[in-house]
C-alpha positions in Angstrom: -137.4 -20.1 -30.4 -138.7 -18.4 -27.5 -137.2 -16.6 -24.6 -137.7 -19.2 -22.3 -136.2 -21.7 -24.5 -133.4 -19.3 -25.3 -132.8 -19.1 -21.3 -132.7 -22.6 -21.0 -130.4 -23.4 -23.7 -128.2 -20.8 -22.3 -128.2 -22.6 -19.1 -127.1 -26.1 -21.1 -124.1 -24.5 -22.9 -122.8 -22.8 -19.7 -122.6 -26.2 -17.9 -121.2 -27.5 -21.2 -118.4 -24.8 -21.2 -117.9 -25.4 -17.6 -118.0 -29.0 -17.7 -114.1 -30.5 -16.4 -114.6 -33.1 -19.0 -115.4 -30.8 -21.6 -112.3 -28.4 -20.7 -110.3 -30.9 -20.4 -111.0 -32.5 -23.9 -110.8 -28.8 -25.0 -107.3 -28.2 -23.9 -106.3 -31.6 -25.0 -107.4 -30.8 -28.4 -105.9 -27.3 -28.4 -102.5 -28.2 -27.1 -102.5 -31.0 -30.0 -103.5 -28.8 -32.4 -100.8 -26.3 -31.1 -97.8 -29.1 -31.3 -99.0 -29.9 -34.9 -98.4 -26.8 -35.7 -94.9 -26.2 -33.8 -93.8 -29.4 -35.5 -95.3 -29.4 -39.3 -92.8 -29.5 -41.7 -93.1 -25.5 -43.5 -92.9 -27.4 -46.5 -96.0 -29.2 -46.4 -98.6 -26.2 -46.9 -101.5 -29.1 -47.3 -100.6 -30.3 -43.5 -100.0 -26.6 -42.3 -103.2 -25.5 -43.8 -105.2 -28.7 -42.2 -103.8 -27.5 -38.9 -105.0 -23.8 -39.2 -108.2 -24.7 -40.1 -109.0 -27.2 -37.6 -108.1 -24.3 -35.1 -110.6 -22.1 -36.4 -113.0 -24.6 -36.6 -112.4 -25.1 -32.5 -112.5 -21.6 -32.1 -115.9 -21.3 -33.8 -117.3 -24.3 -31.8 -116.4 -22.1 -28.7 -117.6 -18.8 -30.0 -120.9 -20.7 -31.1 -121.5 -22.2 -27.3 -120.4 -18.7 -25.9 -123.0 -16.8 -28.2 -126.1 -19.2 -26.8 -125.0 -18.4 -23.8 -125.4 -14.4 -24.2 -128.4 -15.0 -26.1 -129.6 -16.5 -23.1 -128.6 -13.7 -21.0 -130.3 -11.3 -23.3 -133.6 -13.5 -23.2 -133.5 -13.0 -19.2 -133.6 -9.6 -19.7 -136.3 -9.4 -22.2 -138.2 -11.7 -19.8 -137.7 -9.2 -17.1 -138.6 -6.4 -19.2 -141.8 -8.3 -20.0 -143.0 -9.0 -16.6 
């Protein structure tokens, strides 16, 4: 992927992270998973494990989107060094 493409992807990723609907949905899912973890029967190991995996996946999605934003910033630096 070219630095220009990385830069444009970063713009899209940043807009996504800052989108009010995305933020609202993210917070709702995060809250739901936290509540599920708090109210989960401690003896139900399978359910607890699914909740933890869901929380980890949610965090991984945000990390990946953030990584794309950071990669775009690096691409901007590369482009400015070329010019």
